[in-house]
Backbone as a chain_set.jsonl record, in Angstrom:
{"seq": "MFTGIITDIGTVRAAEQRGDLRLTIATSYDPATIDLGASIACSGVCLTVVDKGSDWFAVDVSHESVSRTALALWTEGARLNLERALRMGDELGGHLVTGHVDGIGEVMSATPDGGSLRISIRAPRDLGRFIAAKGSITLDGVSLTVNDVIDSATDTDFTINLIPHTADHTTLGEVAVGQSVNLEIDVLARYLKRLEESRN", "coords": {"N": [[12.049, 2.889, -6.618], [10.109, 0.76, -8.787], [8.862, -0.948, -11.765], [7.722, -3.394, -12.177], [8.343, -4.785, -14.43], [10.137, -7.346, -15.562], [13.614, -7.821, -16.063], [15.63, -9.65, -16.048], [16.402, -13.038, -15.128], [17.66, -14.195, -12.241], [19.91, -16.441, -10.46], [20.228, -17.928, -7.318], [23.33, -18.291, -6.184], [24.764, -18.737, -3.881], [23.89, -18.939, -0.431], [24.331, -17.524, 2.568], [24.387, -17.462, 6.032], [25.092, -14.763, 7.96], [24.747, -13.041, 10.314], [22.805, -11.114, 8.95], [21.166, -12.548, 6.057], [23.262, -13.409, 3.517], [23.152, -13.259, 0.107], [24.421, -14.521, -2.902], [24.002, -13.758, -6.181], [23.665, -14.958, -9.36], [23.772, -13.335, -12.517], [22.803, -11.878, -15.693], [23.211, -9.234, -16.025], [25.331, -6.505, -16.884], [28.191, -6.143, -15.004], [29.556, -3.74, -14.831], [27.649, -1.831, -14.928], [26.346, -1.94, -12.576], [26.104, -0.433, -9.544], [27.673, -0.385, -6.337], [25.561, -0.315, -3.569], [23.352, 0.173, -5.077], [19.841, -0.362, -5.838], [18.141, -3.374, -6.375], [15.353, -5.148, -7.367], [14.424, -8.235, -6.173], [12.613, -10.826, -7.002], [10.475, -9.219, -6.263], [11.297, -8.003, -3.906], [12.916, -5.267, -2.657], [16.3, -4.898, -2.656], [19.654, -4.163, -1.538], [22.648, -3.746, -3.318], [25.644, -5.122, -2.234], [28.054, -6.179, -2.912], [29.918, -7.313, -5.796], [30.681, -9.21, -8.795], [32.159, -10.692, -11.724], [29.961, -11.899, -12.972], [27.901, -11.753, -11.172], [26.065, -10.492, -8.306], [25.864, -9.392, -4.895], [23.656, -9.414, -2.086], [22.301, -8.388, 1.069], [19.885, -9.893, 3.038], [17.621, -8.943, 5.342], [16.512, -10.176, 8.595], [13.888, -9.36, 9.026], [12.927, -9.011, 6.38], [13.195, -11.643, 5.402], [11.38, -12.97, 7.08], [8.927, -12.035, 6.237], [8.453, -12.754, 3.653], [8.305, -15.045, 0.805], [9.755, -18.005, 1.686], [11.13, -19.923, 0.141], [12.49, -18.582, -1.802], [14.938, -17.736, -0.908], [17.073, -19.554, -1.004], [19.822, -21.669, -1.963], [20.167, -22.105, -5.431], [17.649, -21.188, -6.065], [15.514, -19.46, -8.348], [15.23, -16.102, -9.333], [13.174, -13.3, -10.035], [14.409, -10.443, -11.534], [14.789, -6.907, -11.346], [16.021, -3.774, -12.237], [16.32, -0.601, -10.519], [13.951, 2.005, -11.168], [14.656, 4.68, -13.354], [14.675, 8.247, -13.813], [12.86, 9.244, -16.609], [12.691, 6.712, -17.709], [10.639, 4.251, -19.341], [7.397, 3.646, -18.125], [6.307, 0.769, -17.932], [4.815, -1.139, -16.541], [3.339, -0.906, -13.534], [3.572, 1.452, -10.795], [5.814, 0.245, -8.476], [6.948, -0.571, -5.269], [8.704, -2.388, -4.136], [8.374, -3.356, -1.631], [7.143, -5.882, 0.142], [3.808, -6.838, 0.784], [2.513, -9.083, 1.71], [2.079, -12.682, 1.733], [1.046, -14.898, -0.771], [-0.764, -17.858, -1.84], [-0.496, -20.216, -4.409], [-3.287, -21.494, -5.924], [-4.3, -22.704, -8.184], [-3.3, -23.411, -11.57], [-3.997, -23.08, -14.75], [-4.307, -23.785, -18.273], [-5.458, -21.219, -20.483], [-6.703, -20.426, -23.265], [-4.046, -19.134, -25.069], [-2.76, -18.371, -22.829], [-1.839, -18.597, -19.289], [-3.894, -19.222, -16.674], [-3.908, -18.165, -13.448], [-4.721, -18.811, -10.125], [-4.735, -17.219, -7.031], [-4.498, -17.314, -3.509], [-4.999, -15.021, -0.97], [-4.382, -13.464, 2.263], [-7.297, -12.369, 4.042], [-7.293, -9.747, 5.158], [-5.501, -8.429, 3.564], [-6.58, -8.879, 1.098], [-8.722, -7.14, 0.886], [-7.765, -4.965, -0.408], [-7.29, -5.6, -2.978], [-8.296, -5.342, -6.236], [-10.615, -6.064, -8.864], [-9.473, -5.78, -12.175], [-7.561, -4.075, -11.328], [-4.104, -3.384, -10.398], [-1.548, -5.72, -9.441], [1.314, -7.07, -7.816], [3.162, -9.936, -8.318], [5.667, -11.852, -7.047], [7.372, -9.828, -7.904], [6.449, -9.222, -10.443], [4.511, -7.207, -12.515], [1.058, -7.318, -12.807], [-2.346, -7.711, -14.035], [-5.352, -7.872, -12.27], [-7.863, -10.283, -12.694], [-10.38, -11.19, -11.514], [-12.018, -11.155, -8.293], [-12.682, -12.945, -5.347], [-14.136, -13.0, -2.262], [-13.911, -14.536, 0.97], [-14.727, -15.398, 4.376], [-12.241, -15.569, 5.616], [-10.248, -15.467, 3.692], [-9.028, -14.196, 0.513], [-9.537, -14.901, -2.814], [-8.018, -14.5, -5.962], [-7.608, -14.024, -9.508], [-5.202, -14.086, -12.177], [-4.089, -13.578, -15.547], [-1.494, -15.029, -17.303], [0.403, -14.106, -19.904], [2.059, -15.666, -22.764], [4.615, -14.421, -23.261], [5.284, -13.237, -20.79], [5.294, -15.517, -19.183], [7.485, -16.838, -20.292], [9.603, -15.134, -19.708], [9.81, -14.706, -17.01], [9.833, -16.124, -13.669], [7.317, -17.023, -13.163], [6.212, -18.62, -15.078], [6.83, -21.159, -14.342], [5.307, -21.77, -12.208], [3.787, -23.507, -9.436], [1.1, -25.405, -8.011], [0.302, -24.715, -4.658], [2.571, -23.313, -4.151], [4.287, -20.58, -2.585], [3.988, -17.064, -3.003], [5.31, -13.75, -3.337], [3.447, -10.881, -2.529], [2.567, -7.662, -3.575], [0.499, -5.022, -3.05], [-1.201, -2.522, -5.038], [0.279, 0.716, -5.002], [-1.397, 2.908, -4.517], [-3.552, 1.661, -3.282], [-2.293, 0.911, -0.974], [-2.009, 3.326, 0.424], [-4.701, 3.911, 0.81], [-5.307, 1.811, 2.485], [-3.83, 2.508, 4.768], [-5.141, 4.881, 5.438], [-7.661, 3.893, 6.102], [-6.988, 2.36, 8.351], [-6.178, 4.385, 10.104], [-8.547, 5.679, 10.589], [-9.868, 3.836, 12.084]], "CA": [[10.799, 2.504, -7.276], [10.224, -0.186, -9.888], [7.651, -0.98, -12.582], [7.2, -4.749, -12.278], [8.744, -5.365, -15.712], [11.341, -8.121, -15.233], [14.641, -7.685, -17.099], [16.561, -10.781, -15.979], [16.14, -14.049, -14.103], [18.908, -14.542, -11.559], [19.926, -17.691, -9.706], [20.985, -17.821, -6.065], [24.521, -19.131, -6.267], [25.137, -19.073, -2.504], [23.106, -18.315, 0.635], [25.18, -17.674, 3.758], [23.9, -16.734, 7.198], [26.176, -14.039, 8.634], [23.968, -11.961, 10.907], [21.754, -11.144, 7.933], [21.373, -13.589, 5.061], [23.984, -12.905, 2.348], [22.89, -14.011, -1.117], [25.178, -14.247, -4.115], [23.022, -14.003, -7.235], [24.19, -14.936, -10.73], [22.949, -12.487, -13.361], [23.362, -11.495, -16.983], [23.469, -7.793, -16.019], [26.726, -6.089, -17.002], [28.597, -5.662, -13.676], [30.023, -2.356, -14.912], [26.491, -0.941, -14.786], [25.779, -2.136, -11.232], [26.848, 0.288, -8.514], [27.474, -0.794, -4.952], [24.536, 0.531, -2.974], [22.186, 0.254, -5.957], [18.692, -1.199, -5.485], [17.633, -4.329, -7.36], [14.226, -5.923, -6.849], [14.643, -9.679, -6.316], [11.28, -11.407, -6.837], [9.589, -8.26, -5.615], [11.872, -7.459, -2.676], [13.961, -4.287, -2.936], [17.506, -5.225, -1.911], [20.791, -3.294, -1.837], [23.856, -4.439, -3.767], [26.746, -4.906, -1.293], [29.281, -6.682, -3.533], [29.638, -7.776, -7.153], [31.777, -9.842, -9.51], [32.069, -10.667, -13.183], [28.632, -12.316, -13.418], [27.067, -11.888, -9.979], [26.048, -9.431, -7.297], [25.49, -9.9, -3.577], [22.755, -8.59, -1.282], [22.002, -8.874, 2.409], [18.446, -9.939, 3.293], [17.439, -8.858, 6.79], [15.57, -11.12, 9.207], [12.552, -8.822, 8.781], [12.541, -9.34, 5.0], [13.038, -13.099, 5.298], [10.187, -13.409, 7.812], [7.709, -11.524, 5.611], [8.439, -13.094, 2.232], [8.283, -16.48, 0.497], [11.056, -18.521, 2.146], [11.817, -20.736, -0.864], [13.293, -17.715, -2.666], [16.236, -17.392, -0.306], [17.861, -20.78, -0.883], [20.729, -21.911, -3.083], [19.526, -22.659, -6.606], [16.376, -20.52, -6.352], [15.511, -18.509, -9.459], [14.627, -14.855, -8.887], [12.865, -12.252, -11.007], [15.231, -9.272, -11.248], [14.497, -5.63, -11.992], [16.797, -2.617, -11.787], [15.493, 0.515, -10.071], [13.458, 2.93, -12.176], [15.374, 5.948, -13.483], [13.885, 9.311, -14.424], [12.835, 9.149, -18.061], [12.418, 5.345, -18.137], [9.252, 3.938, -19.649], [6.644, 3.0, -17.053], [5.587, -0.253, -18.683], [3.898, -1.888, -15.688], [2.75, 0.096, -12.652], [4.555, 1.828, -9.785], [6.06, -0.838, -7.521], [7.921, -0.08, -4.285], [9.65, -3.41, -3.695], [8.069, -3.674, -0.238], [6.129, -6.941, 0.071], [2.715, -6.658, 1.743], [2.075, -10.363, 2.252], [2.393, -13.888, 0.969], [-0.105, -15.606, -1.313], [-0.568, -19.267, -2.183], [-1.046, -20.589, -5.711], [-4.343, -22.494, -5.761], [-4.425, -23.431, -9.447], [-2.646, -22.829, -12.743], [-4.61, -23.832, -15.84], [-4.261, -23.121, -19.581], [-6.628, -20.416, -20.829], [-6.269, -19.98, -24.578], [-2.588, -19.212, -25.086], [-2.259, -17.876, -21.544], [-1.959, -19.438, -18.106], [-4.753, -18.566, -15.683], [-3.402, -18.525, -12.124], [-5.535, -18.394, -8.98], [-3.922, -16.974, -5.84], [-5.23, -17.047, -2.261], [-4.335, -14.03, -0.13], [-5.077, -13.226, 3.531], [-8.462, -11.494, 3.868], [-7.001, -8.346, 5.478], [-4.815, -7.877, 2.398], [-7.485, -9.009, -0.034], [-9.619, -5.987, 0.801], [-7.142, -3.932, -1.227], [-7.073, -6.163, -4.311], [-9.511, -5.013, -6.987], [-10.72, -6.549, -10.239], [-8.919, -4.873, -13.184], [-6.492, -3.29, -10.722], [-2.756, -3.934, -10.528], [-0.967, -6.493, -8.339], [2.663, -7.555, -8.115], [3.444, -11.295, -7.858], [7.103, -12.122, -7.165], [7.999, -8.732, -8.626], [5.896, -9.078, -11.791], [3.298, -6.397, -12.598], [-0.019, -8.061, -13.46], [-3.694, -7.182, -13.881], [-6.272, -8.797, -11.597], [-9.076, -10.599, -13.456], [-11.554, -11.177, -10.647], [-11.735, -11.284, -6.867], [-13.745, -13.592, -4.58], [-13.846, -12.93, -0.832], [-14.567, -15.382, 1.963], [-14.57, -14.813, 5.71], [-10.848, -15.563, 6.063], [-9.308, -15.36, 2.583], [-9.447, -13.608, -0.753], [-8.977, -15.549, -3.996], [-8.057, -13.676, -7.157], [-6.947, -14.662, -10.643], [-4.51, -13.287, -13.186], [-3.712, -14.325, -16.742], [-0.089, -14.881, -17.643], [0.583, -14.296, -21.342], [3.268, -16.463, -23.034], [5.853, -13.65, -23.109], [5.58, -13.114, -19.352], [5.634, -16.861, -18.702], [8.823, -17.192, -20.779], [10.637, -14.209, -19.243], [9.781, -14.612, -15.549], [9.726, -17.428, -13.016], [5.914, -17.411, -12.993], [5.893, -19.675, -16.03], [7.12, -22.44, -13.7], [4.583, -21.763, -10.943], [3.171, -24.784, -9.074], [0.058, -25.343, -6.981], [0.855, -24.781, -3.308], [3.746, -22.439, -4.049], [4.098, -19.259, -1.991], [4.454, -15.956, -3.841], [5.301, -12.436, -2.709], [2.39, -9.993, -3.007], [2.579, -6.23, -3.264], [-0.695, -4.36, -3.559], [-0.946, -1.261, -5.716], [0.708, 1.727, -4.039], [-2.554, 3.714, -4.133], [-4.317, 0.863, -2.325], [-1.559, 0.938, 0.294], [-2.371, 4.562, 1.121], [-6.086, 3.747, 1.257], [-5.243, 0.892, 3.628], [-3.366, 3.283, 5.918], [-6.208, 5.809, 5.789], [-8.697, 3.12, 6.785], [-6.456, 1.999, 9.669], [-6.14, 5.567, 10.956], [-9.926, 5.991, 10.974], [-10.259, 2.867, 13.115]], "C": [[11.094, 1.597, -8.465], [8.93, -0.147, -10.693], [7.039, -2.367, -12.677], [7.457, -5.377, -13.623], [10.099, -6.035, -15.512], [12.337, -8.054, -16.391], [15.7, -8.787, -17.039], [16.016, -11.786, -14.971], [17.492, -14.444, -13.523], [18.763, -15.864, -10.837], [20.767, -17.5, -8.459], [22.133, -18.82, -6.113], [24.971, -19.581, -4.873], [24.24, -18.313, -1.549], [23.832, -18.584, 1.947], [24.644, -16.82, 4.893], [25.081, -16.086, 7.901], [25.598, -12.808, 9.316], [22.706, -11.82, 10.085], [22.095, -12.256, 6.951], [22.042, -12.983, 3.835], [23.715, -13.831, 1.163], [23.845, -13.566, -2.211], [24.309, -14.694, -5.28], [23.686, -13.879, -8.602], [23.229, -14.154, -11.608], [23.613, -12.267, -14.711], [23.555, -9.985, -17.08], [24.972, -7.53, -16.159], [27.174, -5.531, -15.656], [29.082, -4.219, -13.681], [28.883, -1.365, -14.715], [25.82, -1.075, -13.42], [26.657, -1.406, -10.221], [26.622, -0.369, -7.161], [26.516, 0.198, -4.301], [23.299, 0.684, -3.834], [21.075, -0.671, -5.462], [18.327, -2.094, -6.658], [16.494, -5.095, -6.696], [14.457, -7.392, -7.191], [13.344, -10.383, -5.969], [10.383, -10.521, -5.981], [10.115, -7.618, -4.367], [13.019, -6.521, -3.044], [15.155, -4.572, -2.034], [18.669, -4.367, -2.408], [22.011, -4.118, -2.219], [25.01, -4.088, -2.829], [28.083, -5.405, -1.826], [28.919, -7.142, -4.941], [30.887, -8.404, -7.743], [31.498, -9.826, -10.991], [30.696, -11.057, -13.711], [27.69, -12.507, -12.236], [27.048, -10.591, -9.187], [25.575, -10.051, -5.986], [24.602, -8.893, -2.862], [22.647, -9.209, 0.104], [20.496, -8.782, 2.626], [18.246, -9.972, 4.8], [16.467, -9.917, 7.29], [14.14, -10.672, 8.964], [12.065, -9.194, 7.379], [12.315, -10.833, 4.823], [11.718, -13.544, 5.922], [8.887, -13.012, 7.134], [7.58, -11.879, 4.133], [8.456, -14.61, 2.046], [9.664, -17.089, 0.736], [11.828, -19.264, 1.069], [12.705, -19.899, -1.785], [14.722, -17.556, -2.18], [17.11, -18.615, -0.078], [18.725, -20.961, -2.127], [19.99, -22.607, -4.219], [18.206, -21.997, -6.972], [16.541, -19.534, -7.503], [14.687, -17.288, -9.061], [14.346, -13.934, -10.061], [13.63, -10.989, -10.612], [14.748, -8.053, -12.02], [15.37, -4.546, -11.382], [15.844, -1.501, -11.386], [15.144, 1.437, -11.232], [14.28, 4.209, -12.155], [14.458, 6.976, -14.126], [13.992, 9.205, -15.94], [12.596, 7.75, -18.576], [10.927, 5.174, -18.441], [8.604, 3.221, -18.473], [5.735, 1.954, -17.693], [4.599, -1.046, -17.854], [3.072, -0.925, -14.848], [3.791, 0.417, -11.581], [4.619, 0.765, -8.69], [7.158, -0.368, -6.565], [9.002, -1.101, -3.933], [9.495, -3.757, -2.228], [6.89, -4.645, -0.223], [5.087, -6.75, 1.169], [2.266, -7.964, 2.378], [2.451, -11.494, 1.318], [1.09, -14.533, 0.509], [0.255, -17.051, -1.612], [-1.226, -19.557, -3.525], [-2.042, -21.73, -5.51], [-4.541, -23.322, -7.026], [-3.672, -22.681, -10.534], [-3.11, -23.648, -13.943], [-4.49, -23.067, -17.151], [-5.574, -22.4, -19.855], [-6.33, -19.756, -22.175], [-4.765, -20.173, -24.667], [-1.953, -18.803, -23.784], [-2.356, -18.941, -20.459], [-2.769, -18.664, -17.076], [-4.351, -19.082, -14.301], [-4.322, -17.956, -11.061], [-4.651, -18.33, -7.749], [-4.843, -16.746, -4.648], [-4.393, -16.123, -1.385], [-5.062, -13.922, 1.205], [-6.187, -12.188, 3.345], [-8.138, -10.03, 4.149], [-6.234, -7.655, 4.354], [-5.732, -7.873, 1.179], [-8.44, -7.847, -0.199], [-9.084, -4.917, -0.142], [-6.712, -4.46, -2.587], [-8.376, -6.006, -5.081], [-9.471, -5.597, -8.391], [-10.32, -5.439, -11.204], [-7.907, -3.894, -12.591], [-5.161, -3.986, -10.905], [-2.347, -4.679, -9.262], [0.43, -6.911, -8.775], [2.837, -8.932, -7.498], [4.91, -11.592, -8.107], [7.789, -11.088, -8.054], [7.427, -8.441, -9.984], [4.588, -8.286, -11.732], [2.243, -7.134, -13.414], [-1.36, -7.379, -13.202], [-4.582, -8.259, -13.274], [-7.5, -9.008, -12.477], [-10.324, -10.426, -12.599], [-11.13, -11.475, -9.224], [-12.936, -11.93, -6.186], [-13.323, -13.613, -3.114], [-14.584, -14.011, -0.062], [-14.312, -14.739, 3.321], [-13.1, -14.665, 6.094], [-9.838, -15.286, 4.951], [-9.904, -14.564, 1.43], [-8.755, -14.368, -1.868], [-9.083, -14.584, -5.165], [-7.314, -14.394, -8.269], [-6.251, -13.626, -11.501], [-4.285, -14.179, -14.4], [-2.275, -13.984, -17.108], [0.067, -15.148, -19.14], [1.895, -15.04, -21.591], [4.573, -15.696, -22.842], [6.252, -13.554, -21.643], [5.959, -14.461, -18.763], [7.064, -17.234, -19.083], [9.931, -16.358, -20.153], [10.6, -13.933, -17.747], [9.703, -16.022, -14.972], [8.281, -17.892, -12.889], [5.478, -18.47, -13.993], [6.107, -21.065, -15.464], [6.31, -22.624, -12.418], [3.878, -23.104, -10.715], [2.118, -24.57, -7.994], [0.696, -25.553, -5.612], [2.043, -23.876, -3.093], [3.37, -21.115, -3.396], [4.682, -18.195, -2.905], [4.371, -14.658, -3.048], [4.231, -11.565, -3.352], [2.696, -8.554, -2.614], [1.341, -5.611, -3.889], [-0.293, -3.056, -4.24], [-0.66, -0.165, -4.687], [-0.452, 2.626, -3.615], [-3.412, 2.972, -3.114], [-3.627, 0.849, -0.96], [-1.907, 2.196, 1.098], [-3.822, 4.517, 1.602], [-6.155, 2.842, 2.481], [-4.84, 1.648, 4.891], [-4.433, 4.264, 6.381], [-7.313, 5.098, 6.549], [-8.255, 2.764, 8.203], [-6.491, 3.201, 10.612], [-7.544, 5.983, 11.407], [-10.412, 5.046, 12.06], [-9.441, 3.122, 14.357]], "O": [[12.167, 1.652, -9.064], [8.006, 0.593, -10.355], [5.938, -2.511, -13.208], [6.859, -6.403, -13.945], [11.103, -5.351, -15.314], [11.96, -8.209, -17.552], [16.577, -8.842, -17.9], [15.259, -11.425, -14.07], [18.358, -14.962, -14.23], [17.654, -16.355, -10.623], [21.879, -16.977, -8.523], [21.926, -20.033, -6.086], [25.497, -20.682, -4.713], [23.867, -17.171, -1.819], [23.935, -19.729, 2.386], [24.468, -15.61, 4.746], [25.974, -16.781, 8.386], [25.913, -11.676, 8.949], [21.654, -12.336, 10.461], [23.18, -12.835, 7.007], [21.452, -12.127, 3.176], [24.009, -15.026, 1.21], [24.05, -12.37, -2.419], [23.922, -15.86, -5.364], [24.205, -12.821, -8.955], [22.013, -14.285, -11.472], [24.822, -12.444, -14.861], [24.016, -9.495, -18.11], [25.786, -8.268, -15.604], [26.606, -4.542, -15.193], [29.029, -3.544, -12.653], [29.112, -0.203, -14.378], [24.833, -0.394, -13.144], [27.833, -1.737, -10.069], [25.527, -0.848, -6.866], [26.654, 1.41, -4.47], [22.301, 1.254, -3.393], [21.336, -1.642, -4.753], [18.216, -1.632, -7.793], [16.651, -5.626, -5.596], [14.659, -7.745, -8.353], [13.002, -10.527, -4.795], [9.648, -10.989, -5.111], [9.445, -6.755, -3.801], [13.987, -6.943, -3.675], [15.051, -4.5, -0.809], [18.67, -3.904, -3.548], [22.367, -5.073, -1.528], [25.327, -2.913, -2.641], [29.132, -5.094, -1.261], [27.743, -7.34, -5.247], [32.0, -8.174, -7.271], [30.685, -9.032, -11.466], [30.299, -10.602, -14.784], [26.781, -13.335, -12.294], [27.893, -9.715, -9.369], [24.958, -11.116, -5.983], [24.767, -7.682, -3.009], [22.873, -10.406, 0.284], [19.897, -7.725, 2.425], [18.657, -10.926, 5.462], [15.697, -10.484, 6.515], [13.264, -11.502, 8.721], [10.93, -9.638, 7.209], [11.356, -11.246, 4.17], [11.018, -14.39, 5.366], [7.842, -13.594, 7.426], [6.7, -11.366, 3.442], [8.604, -15.362, 3.01], [10.63, -16.727, 0.064], [13.059, -19.244, 1.074], [13.573, -20.439, -2.47], [15.619, -17.271, -2.973], [17.81, -18.701, 0.93], [18.396, -20.465, -3.205], [19.273, -23.583, -3.996], [17.69, -22.215, -8.068], [17.566, -18.863, -7.623], [13.588, -17.417, -8.523], [15.166, -13.798, -10.969], [13.509, -10.518, -9.481], [14.353, -8.146, -13.182], [15.449, -4.414, -10.16], [14.704, -1.451, -11.848], [15.935, 1.624, -12.156], [14.569, 4.759, -11.093], [13.566, 6.622, -14.896], [15.09, 9.09, -16.485], [12.32, 7.581, -19.764], [10.076, 5.86, -17.874], [9.186, 2.303, -17.896], [4.561, 2.209, -17.961], [3.633, -1.579, -18.4], [2.212, -0.215, -15.369], [4.796, -0.286, -11.475], [3.613, 0.435, -8.063], [8.177, 0.169, -6.999], [10.087, -0.731, -3.486], [10.377, -4.38, -1.638], [5.764, -4.262, -0.541], [5.427, -6.529, 2.332], [1.698, -7.957, 3.47], [3.055, -11.291, 0.264], [0.153, -14.694, 1.291], [1.429, -17.42, -1.636], [-2.379, -19.187, -3.751], [-1.693, -22.792, -4.994], [-4.905, -24.496, -6.957], [-3.437, -21.476, -10.433], [-2.666, -24.78, -14.133], [-4.56, -21.838, -17.157], [-6.653, -22.886, -19.515], [-5.771, -18.661, -22.224], [-4.26, -21.256, -24.373], [-0.733, -18.877, -23.638], [-2.881, -20.033, -20.677], [-2.373, -17.577, -16.656], [-4.442, -20.277, -14.021], [-4.664, -16.774, -11.085], [-3.908, -19.267, -7.456], [-5.858, -16.059, -4.769], [-3.231, -16.405, -1.096], [-6.245, -14.253, 1.282], [-6.03, -11.239, 2.578], [-8.649, -9.149, 3.457], [-6.308, -6.435, 4.208], [-5.665, -6.976, 0.338], [-8.921, -7.59, -1.303], [-9.835, -4.067, -0.621], [-5.88, -3.858, -3.266], [-9.427, -6.473, -4.643], [-8.42, -5.623, -9.031], [-10.768, -4.3, -11.073], [-7.447, -2.984, -13.281], [-5.095, -5.061, -11.501], [-2.747, -4.316, -8.156], [0.692, -7.084, -9.965], [2.679, -9.091, -6.287], [5.357, -11.585, -9.255], [8.667, -11.42, -8.851], [7.869, -7.497, -10.639], [3.67, -8.645, -10.994], [2.486, -7.527, -14.555], [-1.497, -6.577, -12.278], [-4.567, -9.411, -13.709], [-8.108, -8.048, -12.95], [-11.205, -9.626, -12.913], [-10.035, -11.979, -8.975], [-14.075, -11.522, -6.413], [-12.283, -14.173, -2.767], [-15.719, -14.363, -0.383], [-13.741, -13.652, 3.397], [-12.744, -13.737, 6.82], [-8.699, -14.912, 5.229], [-11.106, -14.299, 1.38], [-7.529, -14.476, -1.88], [-10.108, -13.927, -5.345], [-6.488, -15.269, -8.009], [-6.643, -12.46, -11.552], [-4.292, -15.404, -14.282], [-1.896, -12.817, -17.209], [-0.114, -16.278, -19.594], [2.765, -15.049, -20.719], [5.54, -16.25, -22.32], [7.413, -13.764, -21.292], [6.859, -14.537, -17.926], [7.774, -17.867, -18.302], [11.074, -16.809, -20.071], [11.28, -13.027, -17.265], [9.528, -16.994, -15.707], [8.04, -19.047, -12.539], [4.475, -19.149, -13.774], [5.626, -22.047, -16.029], [6.59, -23.527, -11.629], [3.431, -23.754, -11.661], [2.235, -23.665, -7.167], [1.52, -26.448, -5.427], [2.481, -23.69, -1.957], [2.28, -20.59, -3.619], [5.736, -18.393, -3.51], [3.492, -14.481, -2.204], [4.118, -11.516, -4.577], [3.04, -8.269, -1.467], [1.153, -5.665, -5.105], [0.813, -2.554, -4.044], [-1.285, -0.124, -3.627], [-0.493, 3.067, -2.466], [-3.941, 3.584, -2.187], [-4.287, 0.784, 0.078], [-2.077, 2.13, 2.315], [-4.136, 5.026, 2.677], [-6.949, 3.069, 3.394], [-5.431, 1.456, 5.953], [-4.615, 4.461, 7.582], [-7.843, 5.628, 7.525], [-9.042, 2.853, 9.144], [-6.801, 3.05, 11.794], [-7.71, 6.567, 12.478], [-11.269, 5.408, 12.867], [-9.602, 2.423, 15.357]]}, "num_chains": 1, "name": "protein.A"}
């Protein structure tokens, strides 16, 4: 489990196809504190550490994960939002995040709003049903609050406000129109989604 509070921005140093996709990710985390087999969320995707060095760790990204997430993240030079797994007793500063991406959204606009950046995201309609105004959403691993939600027949548009601190300490400060982002709905909404599916 994670909280959506980013603690480092890593850079993909190498991406090598070897059955699964092996990523070597540069980080400022102390390697002595990273255990092999540990979970690190990489832009919202929970991945397992399989190797490490003096300033990097490596993960294997399965075909399933690659096919269900924003492809631009898994290329050499890509910058990733990193978060270590939640430990008992840690502060829950964001909301409970599983690291399992529910879908991909598209950035429709990013405009200044006071000192913040107001970002509009378009999500698939079947996922949008579980995005609520003033509820929580995870974008590329970052815990955020939904401002408003507008549904159409095929899509759901929603907005979030990115405060300067979050813009400076995550990759979302560099977001561009047309960019794909990983979406994880709130874990409670995920259970409601499953309950609705079982009734149908």
